[in-house]
mmCIF entry with sequence, helices, sheets and N, C-alpha, C, O atoms, coordinates in Angstrom:
data_MODEL
# 
_entry.id   MODEL 
# 
_entity.id                         1 
_entity.type                       polymer 
_entity.pdbx_number_of_molecules   1 
# 
_entity_poly.entity_id                      1 
_entity_poly.type                           'polypeptide(L)' 
_entity_poly.nstd_linkage                   no 
_entity_poly.nstd_monomer                   no 
_entity_poly.pdbx_seq_one_letter_code       
;(UNK)(UNK)(UNK)(UNK)(UNK)(UNK)(UNK)(UNK)(UNK)(UNK)(UNK)(UNK)(UNK)(UNK)(UNK)(UNK)
(UNK)(UNK)(UNK)(UNK)(UNK)(UNK)(UNK)(UNK)(UNK)(UNK)(UNK)(UNK)(UNK)(UNK)(UNK)(UNK)
(UNK)(UNK)(UNK)(UNK)(UNK)(UNK)(UNK)(UNK)(UNK)(UNK)(UNK)(UNK)(UNK)(UNK)(UNK)(UNK)
(UNK)
;
_entity_poly.pdbx_seq_one_letter_code_can   XXXXXXXXXXXXXXXXXXXXXXXXXXXXXXXXXXXXXXXXXXXXXXXXX 
_entity_poly.pdbx_strand_id                 A 
# 
loop_
_entity_poly_seq.entity_id 
_entity_poly_seq.num 
_entity_poly_seq.mon_id 
_entity_poly_seq.hetero 
1 1  UNK n 
1 2  UNK n 
1 3  UNK n 
1 4  UNK n 
1 5  UNK n 
1 6  UNK n 
1 7  UNK n 
1 8  UNK n 
1 9  UNK n 
1 10 UNK n 
1 11 UNK n 
1 12 UNK n 
1 13 UNK n 
1 14 UNK n 
1 15 UNK n 
1 16 UNK n 
1 17 UNK n 
1 18 UNK n 
1 19 UNK n 
1 20 UNK n 
1 21 UNK n 
1 22 UNK n 
1 23 UNK n 
1 24 UNK n 
1 25 UNK n 
1 26 UNK n 
1 27 UNK n 
1 28 UNK n 
1 29 UNK n 
1 30 UNK n 
1 31 UNK n 
1 32 UNK n 
1 33 UNK n 
1 34 UNK n 
1 35 UNK n 
1 36 UNK n 
1 37 UNK n 
1 38 UNK n 
1 39 UNK n 
1 40 UNK n 
1 41 UNK n 
1 42 UNK n 
1 43 UNK n 
1 44 UNK n 
1 45 UNK n 
1 46 UNK n 
1 47 UNK n 
1 48 UNK n 
1 49 UNK n 
# 
_struct_asym.id          A 
_struct_asym.entity_id   1 
# 
loop_
_struct_conf.conf_type_id 
_struct_conf.id 
_struct_conf.pdbx_PDB_helix_id 
_struct_conf.beg_label_comp_id 
_struct_conf.beg_label_asym_id 
_struct_conf.beg_label_seq_id 
_struct_conf.pdbx_beg_PDB_ins_code 
_struct_conf.end_label_comp_id 
_struct_conf.end_label_asym_id 
_struct_conf.end_label_seq_id 
_struct_conf.pdbx_end_PDB_ins_code 
_struct_conf.beg_auth_comp_id 
_struct_conf.beg_auth_asym_id 
_struct_conf.beg_auth_seq_id 
_struct_conf.end_auth_comp_id 
_struct_conf.end_auth_asym_id 
_struct_conf.end_auth_seq_id 
_struct_conf.pdbx_PDB_helix_class 
_struct_conf.details 
_struct_conf.pdbx_PDB_helix_length 
HELX_P HELX_P1 AA1 UNK A 3  ? UNK A 25 ? UNK A 3  UNK A 25 1 ? 23 
HELX_P HELX_P2 AA2 UNK A 28 ? UNK A 43 ? UNK A 28 UNK A 43 1 ? 16 
HELX_P HELX_P3 AA3 UNK A 45 ? UNK A 47 ? UNK A 45 UNK A 47 5 ? 3  
# 
_struct_conf_type.id          HELX_P 
_struct_conf_type.criteria    ? 
_struct_conf_type.reference   ? 
# 
loop_
_atom_site.group_PDB 
_atom_site.id 
_atom_site.type_symbol 
_atom_site.label_atom_id 
_atom_site.label_alt_id 
_atom_site.label_comp_id 
_atom_site.label_asym_id 
_atom_site.label_entity_id 
_atom_site.label_seq_id 
_atom_site.pdbx_PDB_ins_code 
_atom_site.Cartn_x 
_atom_site.Cartn_y 
_atom_site.Cartn_z 
_atom_site.occupancy 
_atom_site.B_iso_or_equiv 
_atom_site.pdbx_formal_charge 
_atom_site.auth_seq_id 
_atom_site.auth_comp_id 
_atom_site.auth_asym_id 
_atom_site.auth_atom_id 
_atom_site.pdbx_PDB_model_num 
ATOM 1   N N  . UNK A 1 1  ? 74.432 84.661 -24.068 1.00 0.00 ? 1  UNK A N  1 
ATOM 2   C CA . UNK A 1 1  ? 75.102 84.130 -22.900 1.00 0.00 ? 1  UNK A CA 1 
ATOM 3   C C  . UNK A 1 1  ? 76.152 83.119 -23.349 1.00 0.00 ? 1  UNK A C  1 
ATOM 4   O O  . UNK A 1 1  ? 75.954 82.357 -24.296 1.00 0.00 ? 1  UNK A O  1 
ATOM 5   N N  . UNK A 1 2  ? 77.251 83.142 -22.650 1.00 0.00 ? 2  UNK A N  1 
ATOM 6   C CA . UNK A 1 2  ? 78.383 82.324 -23.070 1.00 0.00 ? 2  UNK A CA 1 
ATOM 7   C C  . UNK A 1 2  ? 78.306 80.909 -22.494 1.00 0.00 ? 2  UNK A C  1 
ATOM 8   O O  . UNK A 1 2  ? 77.526 80.613 -21.589 1.00 0.00 ? 2  UNK A O  1 
ATOM 9   N N  . UNK A 1 3  ? 79.146 80.061 -23.059 1.00 0.00 ? 3  UNK A N  1 
ATOM 10  C CA . UNK A 1 3  ? 79.239 78.684 -22.573 1.00 0.00 ? 3  UNK A CA 1 
ATOM 11  C C  . UNK A 1 3  ? 79.698 78.666 -21.113 1.00 0.00 ? 3  UNK A C  1 
ATOM 12  O O  . UNK A 1 3  ? 79.242 77.840 -20.322 1.00 0.00 ? 3  UNK A O  1 
ATOM 13  N N  . UNK A 1 4  ? 80.599 79.580 -20.765 1.00 0.00 ? 4  UNK A N  1 
ATOM 14  C CA . UNK A 1 4  ? 81.087 79.663 -19.391 1.00 0.00 ? 4  UNK A CA 1 
ATOM 15  C C  . UNK A 1 4  ? 79.954 79.994 -18.424 1.00 0.00 ? 4  UNK A C  1 
ATOM 16  O O  . UNK A 1 4  ? 79.915 79.476 -17.308 1.00 0.00 ? 4  UNK A O  1 
ATOM 17  N N  . UNK A 1 5  ? 79.035 80.854 -18.850 1.00 0.00 ? 5  UNK A N  1 
ATOM 18  C CA . UNK A 1 5  ? 77.908 81.215 -18.002 1.00 0.00 ? 5  UNK A CA 1 
ATOM 19  C C  . UNK A 1 5  ? 77.023 79.997 -17.733 1.00 0.00 ? 5  UNK A C  1 
ATOM 20  O O  . UNK A 1 5  ? 76.589 79.775 -16.603 1.00 0.00 ? 5  UNK A O  1 
ATOM 21  N N  . UNK A 1 6  ? 76.758 79.208 -18.781 1.00 0.00 ? 6  UNK A N  1 
ATOM 22  C CA . UNK A 1 6  ? 75.942 78.008 -18.602 1.00 0.00 ? 6  UNK A CA 1 
ATOM 23  C C  . UNK A 1 6  ? 76.630 76.999 -17.688 1.00 0.00 ? 6  UNK A C  1 
ATOM 24  O O  . UNK A 1 6  ? 75.968 76.328 -16.896 1.00 0.00 ? 6  UNK A O  1 
ATOM 25  N N  . UNK A 1 7  ? 77.944 76.888 -17.791 1.00 0.00 ? 7  UNK A N  1 
ATOM 26  C CA . UNK A 1 7  ? 78.687 75.991 -16.898 1.00 0.00 ? 7  UNK A CA 1 
ATOM 27  C C  . UNK A 1 7  ? 78.599 76.483 -15.456 1.00 0.00 ? 7  UNK A C  1 
ATOM 28  O O  . UNK A 1 7  ? 78.470 75.678 -14.534 1.00 0.00 ? 7  UNK A O  1 
ATOM 29  N N  . UNK A 1 8  ? 78.668 77.793 -15.255 1.00 0.00 ? 8  UNK A N  1 
ATOM 30  C CA . UNK A 1 8  ? 78.558 78.390 -13.933 1.00 0.00 ? 8  UNK A CA 1 
ATOM 31  C C  . UNK A 1 8  ? 77.194 78.092 -13.319 1.00 0.00 ? 8  UNK A C  1 
ATOM 32  O O  . UNK A 1 8  ? 77.106 77.685 -12.160 1.00 0.00 ? 8  UNK A O  1 
ATOM 33  N N  . UNK A 1 9  ? 76.136 78.295 -14.093 1.00 0.00 ? 9  UNK A N  1 
ATOM 34  C CA . UNK A 1 9  ? 74.776 78.050 -13.603 1.00 0.00 ? 9  UNK A CA 1 
ATOM 35  C C  . UNK A 1 9  ? 74.578 76.567 -13.289 1.00 0.00 ? 9  UNK A C  1 
ATOM 36  O O  . UNK A 1 9  ? 73.966 76.222 -12.278 1.00 0.00 ? 9  UNK A O  1 
ATOM 37  N N  . UNK A 1 10 ? 75.091 75.694 -14.150 1.00 0.00 ? 10 UNK A N  1 
ATOM 38  C CA . UNK A 1 10 ? 74.983 74.253 -13.912 1.00 0.00 ? 10 UNK A CA 1 
ATOM 39  C C  . UNK A 1 10 ? 75.700 73.858 -12.627 1.00 0.00 ? 10 UNK A C  1 
ATOM 40  O O  . UNK A 1 10 ? 75.172 73.077 -11.835 1.00 0.00 ? 10 UNK A O  1 
ATOM 41  N N  . UNK A 1 11 ? 76.895 74.392 -12.417 1.00 0.00 ? 11 UNK A N  1 
ATOM 42  C CA . UNK A 1 11 ? 77.641 74.097 -11.189 1.00 0.00 ? 11 UNK A CA 1 
ATOM 43  C C  . UNK A 1 11 ? 76.906 74.636 -9.968  1.00 0.00 ? 11 UNK A C  1 
ATOM 44  O O  . UNK A 1 11 ? 76.896 73.993 -8.918  1.00 0.00 ? 11 UNK A O  1 
ATOM 45  N N  . UNK A 1 12 ? 76.291 75.810 -10.094 1.00 0.00 ? 12 UNK A N  1 
ATOM 46  C CA . UNK A 1 12 ? 75.539 76.390 -8.990  1.00 0.00 ? 12 UNK A CA 1 
ATOM 47  C C  . UNK A 1 12 ? 74.354 75.506 -8.610  1.00 0.00 ? 12 UNK A C  1 
ATOM 48  O O  . UNK A 1 12 ? 74.133 75.226 -7.432  1.00 0.00 ? 12 UNK A O  1 
ATOM 49  N N  . UNK A 1 13 ? 73.598 75.072 -9.610  1.00 0.00 ? 13 UNK A N  1 
ATOM 50  C CA . UNK A 1 13 ? 72.440 74.210 -9.352  1.00 0.00 ? 13 UNK A CA 1 
ATOM 51  C C  . UNK A 1 13 ? 72.883 72.876 -8.759  1.00 0.00 ? 13 UNK A C  1 
ATOM 52  O O  . UNK A 1 13 ? 72.242 72.358 -7.846  1.00 0.00 ? 13 UNK A O  1 
ATOM 53  N N  . UNK A 1 14 ? 73.978 72.318 -9.275  1.00 0.00 ? 14 UNK A N  1 
ATOM 54  C CA . UNK A 1 14 ? 74.500 71.060 -8.727  1.00 0.00 ? 14 UNK A CA 1 
ATOM 55  C C  . UNK A 1 14 ? 74.927 71.243 -7.276  1.00 0.00 ? 14 UNK A C  1 
ATOM 56  O O  . UNK A 1 14 ? 74.650 70.386 -6.437  1.00 0.00 ? 14 UNK A O  1 
ATOM 57  N N  . UNK A 1 15 ? 75.597 72.346 -6.975  1.00 0.00 ? 15 UNK A N  1 
ATOM 58  C CA . UNK A 1 15 ? 76.026 72.617 -5.599  1.00 0.00 ? 15 UNK A CA 1 
ATOM 59  C C  . UNK A 1 15 ? 74.857 72.747 -4.644  1.00 0.00 ? 15 UNK A C  1 
ATOM 60  O O  . UNK A 1 15 ? 74.887 72.213 -3.535  1.00 0.00 ? 15 UNK A O  1 
ATOM 61  N N  . UNK A 1 16 ? 73.822 73.458 -5.078  1.00 0.00 ? 16 UNK A N  1 
ATOM 62  C CA . UNK A 1 16 ? 72.612 73.596 -4.252  1.00 0.00 ? 16 UNK A CA 1 
ATOM 63  C C  . UNK A 1 16 ? 71.973 72.229 -4.030  1.00 0.00 ? 16 UNK A C  1 
ATOM 64  O O  . UNK A 1 16 ? 71.596 71.884 -2.910  1.00 0.00 ? 16 UNK A O  1 
ATOM 65  N N  . UNK A 1 17 ? 71.855 71.454 -5.107  1.00 0.00 ? 17 UNK A N  1 
ATOM 66  C CA . UNK A 1 17 ? 71.243 70.122 -5.004  1.00 0.00 ? 17 UNK A CA 1 
ATOM 67  C C  . UNK A 1 17 ? 72.014 69.200 -4.080  1.00 0.00 ? 17 UNK A C  1 
ATOM 68  O O  . UNK A 1 17 ? 71.421 68.508 -3.253  1.00 0.00 ? 17 UNK A O  1 
ATOM 69  N N  . UNK A 1 18 ? 73.330 69.188 -4.214  1.00 0.00 ? 18 UNK A N  1 
ATOM 70  C CA . UNK A 1 18 ? 74.167 68.332 -3.361  1.00 0.00 ? 18 UNK A CA 1 
ATOM 71  C C  . UNK A 1 18 ? 74.033 68.748 -1.906  1.00 0.00 ? 18 UNK A C  1 
ATOM 72  O O  . UNK A 1 18 ? 73.951 67.898 -1.019  1.00 0.00 ? 18 UNK A O  1 
ATOM 73  N N  . UNK A 1 19 ? 74.012 70.054 -1.655  1.00 0.00 ? 19 UNK A N  1 
ATOM 74  C CA . UNK A 1 19 ? 73.877 70.536 -0.277  1.00 0.00 ? 19 UNK A CA 1 
ATOM 75  C C  . UNK A 1 19 ? 72.529 70.145 0.316   1.00 0.00 ? 19 UNK A C  1 
ATOM 76  O O  . UNK A 1 19 ? 72.466 69.707 1.465   1.00 0.00 ? 19 UNK A O  1 
ATOM 77  N N  . UNK A 1 20 ? 71.458 70.296 -0.442  1.00 0.00 ? 20 UNK A N  1 
ATOM 78  C CA . UNK A 1 20 ? 70.119 69.946 0.054   1.00 0.00 ? 20 UNK A CA 1 
ATOM 79  C C  . UNK A 1 20 ? 70.019 68.449 0.328   1.00 0.00 ? 20 UNK A C  1 
ATOM 80  O O  . UNK A 1 20 ? 69.501 68.039 1.366   1.00 0.00 ? 20 UNK A O  1 
ATOM 81  N N  . UNK A 1 21 ? 70.518 67.630 -0.604  1.00 0.00 ? 21 UNK A N  1 
ATOM 82  C CA . UNK A 1 21 ? 70.488 66.175 -0.396  1.00 0.00 ? 21 UNK A CA 1 
ATOM 83  C C  . UNK A 1 21 ? 71.293 65.810 0.848   1.00 0.00 ? 21 UNK A C  1 
ATOM 84  O O  . UNK A 1 21 ? 70.868 64.969 1.640   1.00 0.00 ? 21 UNK A O  1 
ATOM 85  N N  . UNK A 1 22 ? 72.443 66.436 1.018   1.00 0.00 ? 22 UNK A N  1 
ATOM 86  C CA . UNK A 1 22 ? 73.259 66.174 2.203   1.00 0.00 ? 22 UNK A CA 1 
ATOM 87  C C  . UNK A 1 22 ? 72.552 66.547 3.490   1.00 0.00 ? 22 UNK A C  1 
ATOM 88  O O  . UNK A 1 22 ? 72.660 65.836 4.489   1.00 0.00 ? 22 UNK A O  1 
ATOM 89  N N  . UNK A 1 23 ? 71.827 67.661 3.472   1.00 0.00 ? 23 UNK A N  1 
ATOM 90  C CA . UNK A 1 23 ? 71.092 68.070 4.672   1.00 0.00 ? 23 UNK A CA 1 
ATOM 91  C C  . UNK A 1 23 ? 69.945 67.115 4.969   1.00 0.00 ? 23 UNK A C  1 
ATOM 92  O O  . UNK A 1 23 ? 69.696 66.776 6.126   1.00 0.00 ? 23 UNK A O  1 
ATOM 93  N N  . UNK A 1 24 ? 69.250 66.684 3.928   1.00 0.00 ? 24 UNK A N  1 
ATOM 94  C CA . UNK A 1 24 ? 68.128 65.760 4.124   1.00 0.00 ? 24 UNK A CA 1 
ATOM 95  C C  . UNK A 1 24 ? 68.624 64.426 4.675   1.00 0.00 ? 24 UNK A C  1 
ATOM 96  O O  . UNK A 1 24 ? 68.022 63.857 5.585   1.00 0.00 ? 24 UNK A O  1 
ATOM 97  N N  . UNK A 1 25 ? 69.729 63.934 4.113   1.00 0.00 ? 25 UNK A N  1 
ATOM 98  C CA . UNK A 1 25 ? 70.261 62.637 4.528   1.00 0.00 ? 25 UNK A CA 1 
ATOM 99  C C  . UNK A 1 25 ? 71.120 62.721 5.788   1.00 0.00 ? 25 UNK A C  1 
ATOM 100 O O  . UNK A 1 25 ? 71.465 61.694 6.372   1.00 0.00 ? 25 UNK A O  1 
ATOM 101 N N  . UNK A 1 26 ? 71.462 63.915 6.202   1.00 0.00 ? 26 UNK A N  1 
ATOM 102 C CA . UNK A 1 26 ? 72.338 64.077 7.355   1.00 0.00 ? 26 UNK A CA 1 
ATOM 103 C C  . UNK A 1 26 ? 73.769 63.681 7.034   1.00 0.00 ? 26 UNK A C  1 
ATOM 104 O O  . UNK A 1 26 ? 74.507 63.225 7.907   1.00 0.00 ? 26 UNK A O  1 
ATOM 105 N N  . UNK A 1 27 ? 74.157 63.856 5.778   1.00 0.00 ? 27 UNK A N  1 
ATOM 106 C CA . UNK A 1 27 ? 75.488 63.468 5.326   1.00 0.00 ? 27 UNK A CA 1 
ATOM 107 C C  . UNK A 1 27 ? 76.364 64.716 5.247   1.00 0.00 ? 27 UNK A C  1 
ATOM 108 O O  . UNK A 1 27 ? 76.217 65.529 4.335   1.00 0.00 ? 27 UNK A O  1 
ATOM 109 N N  . UNK A 1 28 ? 77.272 64.861 6.208   1.00 0.00 ? 28 UNK A N  1 
ATOM 110 C CA . UNK A 1 28 ? 78.110 66.057 6.278   1.00 0.00 ? 28 UNK A CA 1 
ATOM 111 C C  . UNK A 1 28 ? 79.049 66.168 5.085   1.00 0.00 ? 28 UNK A C  1 
ATOM 112 O O  . UNK A 1 28 ? 79.437 67.275 4.712   1.00 0.00 ? 28 UNK A O  1 
ATOM 113 N N  . UNK A 1 29 ? 79.421 65.045 4.479   1.00 0.00 ? 29 UNK A N  1 
ATOM 114 C CA . UNK A 1 29 ? 80.321 65.079 3.317   1.00 0.00 ? 29 UNK A CA 1 
ATOM 115 C C  . UNK A 1 29 ? 79.639 65.770 2.136   1.00 0.00 ? 29 UNK A C  1 
ATOM 116 O O  . UNK A 1 29 ? 80.264 66.587 1.460   1.00 0.00 ? 29 UNK A O  1 
ATOM 117 N N  . UNK A 1 30 ? 78.377 65.458 1.880   1.00 0.00 ? 30 UNK A N  1 
ATOM 118 C CA . UNK A 1 30 ? 77.644 66.101 0.782   1.00 0.00 ? 30 UNK A CA 1 
ATOM 119 C C  . UNK A 1 30 ? 77.486 67.595 1.045   1.00 0.00 ? 30 UNK A C  1 
ATOM 120 O O  . UNK A 1 30 ? 77.639 68.415 0.139   1.00 0.00 ? 30 UNK A O  1 
ATOM 121 N N  . UNK A 1 31 ? 77.182 67.937 2.285   1.00 0.00 ? 31 UNK A N  1 
ATOM 122 C CA . UNK A 1 31 ? 77.030 69.349 2.632   1.00 0.00 ? 31 UNK A CA 1 
ATOM 123 C C  . UNK A 1 31 ? 78.352 70.076 2.408   1.00 0.00 ? 31 UNK A C  1 
ATOM 124 O O  . UNK A 1 31 ? 78.372 71.176 1.856   1.00 0.00 ? 31 UNK A O  1 
ATOM 125 N N  . UNK A 1 32 ? 79.447 69.468 2.833   1.00 0.00 ? 32 UNK A N  1 
ATOM 126 C CA . UNK A 1 32 ? 80.764 70.082 2.665   1.00 0.00 ? 32 UNK A CA 1 
ATOM 127 C C  . UNK A 1 32 ? 81.105 70.265 1.185   1.00 0.00 ? 32 UNK A C  1 
ATOM 128 O O  . UNK A 1 32 ? 81.632 71.307 0.797   1.00 0.00 ? 32 UNK A O  1 
ATOM 129 N N  . UNK A 1 33 ? 80.810 69.265 0.362   1.00 0.00 ? 33 UNK A N  1 
ATOM 130 C CA . UNK A 1 33 ? 81.078 69.373 -1.078  1.00 0.00 ? 33 UNK A CA 1 
ATOM 131 C C  . UNK A 1 33 ? 80.253 70.506 -1.686  1.00 0.00 ? 33 UNK A C  1 
ATOM 132 O O  . UNK A 1 33 ? 80.763 71.282 -2.494  1.00 0.00 ? 33 UNK A O  1 
ATOM 133 N N  . UNK A 1 34 ? 78.997 70.601 -1.304  1.00 0.00 ? 34 UNK A N  1 
ATOM 134 C CA . UNK A 1 34 ? 78.147 71.681 -1.804  1.00 0.00 ? 34 UNK A CA 1 
ATOM 135 C C  . UNK A 1 34 ? 78.656 73.051 -1.393  1.00 0.00 ? 34 UNK A C  1 
ATOM 136 O O  . UNK A 1 34 ? 78.619 73.994 -2.184  1.00 0.00 ? 34 UNK A O  1 
ATOM 137 N N  . UNK A 1 35 ? 79.129 73.165 -0.167  1.00 0.00 ? 35 UNK A N  1 
ATOM 138 C CA . UNK A 1 35 ? 79.675 74.436 0.312   1.00 0.00 ? 35 UNK A CA 1 
ATOM 139 C C  . UNK A 1 35 ? 80.967 74.775 -0.433  1.00 0.00 ? 35 UNK A C  1 
ATOM 140 O O  . UNK A 1 35 ? 81.189 75.931 -0.791  1.00 0.00 ? 35 UNK A O  1 
ATOM 141 N N  . UNK A 1 36 ? 81.810 73.784 -0.667  1.00 0.00 ? 36 UNK A N  1 
ATOM 142 C CA . UNK A 1 36 ? 83.055 74.015 -1.411  1.00 0.00 ? 36 UNK A CA 1 
ATOM 143 C C  . UNK A 1 36 ? 82.749 74.498 -2.827  1.00 0.00 ? 36 UNK A C  1 
ATOM 144 O O  . UNK A 1 36 ? 83.406 75.411 -3.326  1.00 0.00 ? 36 UNK A O  1 
ATOM 145 N N  . UNK A 1 37 ? 81.762 73.895 -3.472  1.00 0.00 ? 37 UNK A N  1 
ATOM 146 C CA . UNK A 1 37 ? 81.360 74.349 -4.811  1.00 0.00 ? 37 UNK A CA 1 
ATOM 147 C C  . UNK A 1 37 ? 80.890 75.801 -4.745  1.00 0.00 ? 37 UNK A C  1 
ATOM 148 O O  . UNK A 1 37 ? 81.258 76.615 -5.592  1.00 0.00 ? 37 UNK A O  1 
ATOM 149 N N  . UNK A 1 38 ? 80.089 76.119 -3.752  1.00 0.00 ? 38 UNK A N  1 
ATOM 150 C CA . UNK A 1 38 ? 79.602 77.491 -3.600  1.00 0.00 ? 38 UNK A CA 1 
ATOM 151 C C  . UNK A 1 38 ? 80.717 78.495 -3.375  1.00 0.00 ? 38 UNK A C  1 
ATOM 152 O O  . UNK A 1 38 ? 80.698 79.583 -3.950  1.00 0.00 ? 38 UNK A O  1 
ATOM 153 N N  . UNK A 1 39 ? 81.682 78.145 -2.548  1.00 0.00 ? 39 UNK A N  1 
ATOM 154 C CA . UNK A 1 39 ? 82.814 79.039 -2.283  1.00 0.00 ? 39 UNK A CA 1 
ATOM 155 C C  . UNK A 1 39 ? 83.647 79.235 -3.546  1.00 0.00 ? 39 UNK A C  1 
ATOM 156 O O  . UNK A 1 39 ? 84.068 80.352 -3.850  1.00 0.00 ? 39 UNK A O  1 
ATOM 157 N N  . UNK A 1 40 ? 83.883 78.153 -4.277  1.00 0.00 ? 40 UNK A N  1 
ATOM 158 C CA . UNK A 1 40 ? 84.652 78.253 -5.525  1.00 0.00 ? 40 UNK A CA 1 
ATOM 159 C C  . UNK A 1 40 ? 83.937 79.154 -6.529  1.00 0.00 ? 40 UNK A C  1 
ATOM 160 O O  . UNK A 1 40 ? 84.575 79.969 -7.195  1.00 0.00 ? 40 UNK A O  1 
ATOM 161 N N  . UNK A 1 41 ? 82.628 79.014 -6.640  1.00 0.00 ? 41 UNK A N  1 
ATOM 162 C CA . UNK A 1 41 ? 81.871 79.862 -7.559  1.00 0.00 ? 41 UNK A CA 1 
ATOM 163 C C  . UNK A 1 41 ? 81.880 81.317 -7.105  1.00 0.00 ? 41 UNK A C  1 
ATOM 164 O O  . UNK A 1 41 ? 81.931 82.228 -7.931  1.00 0.00 ? 41 UNK A O  1 
ATOM 165 N N  . UNK A 1 42 ? 81.831 81.535 -5.797  1.00 0.00 ? 42 UNK A N  1 
ATOM 166 C CA . UNK A 1 42 ? 81.853 82.900 -5.270  1.00 0.00 ? 42 UNK A CA 1 
ATOM 167 C C  . UNK A 1 42 ? 83.153 83.608 -5.640  1.00 0.00 ? 42 UNK A C  1 
ATOM 168 O O  . UNK A 1 42 ? 83.137 84.759 -6.079  1.00 0.00 ? 42 UNK A O  1 
ATOM 169 N N  . UNK A 1 43 ? 84.270 82.923 -5.465  1.00 0.00 ? 43 UNK A N  1 
ATOM 170 C CA . UNK A 1 43 ? 85.556 83.552 -5.750  1.00 0.00 ? 43 UNK A CA 1 
ATOM 171 C C  . UNK A 1 43 ? 85.830 83.696 -7.246  1.00 0.00 ? 43 UNK A C  1 
ATOM 172 O O  . UNK A 1 43 ? 86.682 84.492 -7.640  1.00 0.00 ? 43 UNK A O  1 
ATOM 173 N N  . UNK A 1 44 ? 85.126 82.944 -8.076  1.00 0.00 ? 44 UNK A N  1 
ATOM 174 C CA . UNK A 1 44 ? 85.310 83.046 -9.523  1.00 0.00 ? 44 UNK A CA 1 
ATOM 175 C C  . UNK A 1 44 ? 84.218 83.863 -10.201 1.00 0.00 ? 44 UNK A C  1 
ATOM 176 O O  . UNK A 1 44 ? 84.142 83.895 -11.429 1.00 0.00 ? 44 UNK A O  1 
ATOM 177 N N  . UNK A 1 45 ? 83.379 84.519 -9.420  1.00 0.00 ? 45 UNK A N  1 
ATOM 178 C CA . UNK A 1 45 ? 82.243 85.241 -9.991  1.00 0.00 ? 45 UNK A CA 1 
ATOM 179 C C  . UNK A 1 45 ? 82.667 86.399 -10.885 1.00 0.00 ? 45 UNK A C  1 
ATOM 180 O O  . UNK A 1 45 ? 81.904 86.781 -11.773 1.00 0.00 ? 45 UNK A O  1 
ATOM 181 N N  . UNK A 1 46 ? 83.835 86.965 -10.691 1.00 0.00 ? 46 UNK A N  1 
ATOM 182 C CA . UNK A 1 46 ? 84.300 88.078 -11.507 1.00 0.00 ? 46 UNK A CA 1 
ATOM 183 C C  . UNK A 1 46 ? 84.586 87.686 -12.945 1.00 0.00 ? 46 UNK A C  1 
ATOM 184 O O  . UNK A 1 46 ? 84.619 88.547 -13.824 1.00 0.00 ? 46 UNK A O  1 
ATOM 185 N N  . UNK A 1 47 ? 84.792 86.408 -13.200 1.00 0.00 ? 47 UNK A N  1 
ATOM 186 C CA . UNK A 1 47 ? 85.088 85.935 -14.545 1.00 0.00 ? 47 UNK A CA 1 
ATOM 187 C C  . UNK A 1 47 ? 83.828 85.773 -15.383 1.00 0.00 ? 47 UNK A C  1 
ATOM 188 O O  . UNK A 1 47 ? 83.910 85.646 -16.604 1.00 0.00 ? 47 UNK A O  1 
ATOM 189 N N  . UNK A 1 48 ? 82.676 85.776 -14.747 1.00 0.00 ? 48 UNK A N  1 
ATOM 190 C CA . UNK A 1 48 ? 81.411 85.605 -15.461 1.00 0.00 ? 48 UNK A CA 1 
ATOM 191 C C  . UNK A 1 48 ? 80.896 86.986 -15.855 1.00 0.00 ? 48 UNK A C  1 
ATOM 192 O O  . UNK A 1 48 ? 80.673 87.839 -14.996 1.00 0.00 ? 48 UNK A O  1 
ATOM 193 N N  . UNK A 1 49 ? 80.714 87.195 -17.112 1.00 0.00 ? 49 UNK A N  1 
ATOM 194 C CA . UNK A 1 49 ? 80.258 88.502 -17.615 1.00 0.00 ? 49 UNK A CA 1 
ATOM 195 C C  . UNK A 1 49 ? 78.828 88.397 -18.088 1.00 0.00 ? 49 UNK A C  1 
ATOM 196 O O  . UNK A 1 49 ? 78.256 89.385 -18.548 1.00 0.00 ? 49 UNK A O  1 
# 
């Protein structure tokens, strides 16, 4: 597995964590950041082999 793959997985886990923390705290900014990370990863998924 490549370094890019590990960076992708790390960003995915961070995005999930930020979104969950935002939902628990009721902080819409954290939820929005987590969603933005998820959308960015979705559109870049073709680069991960």
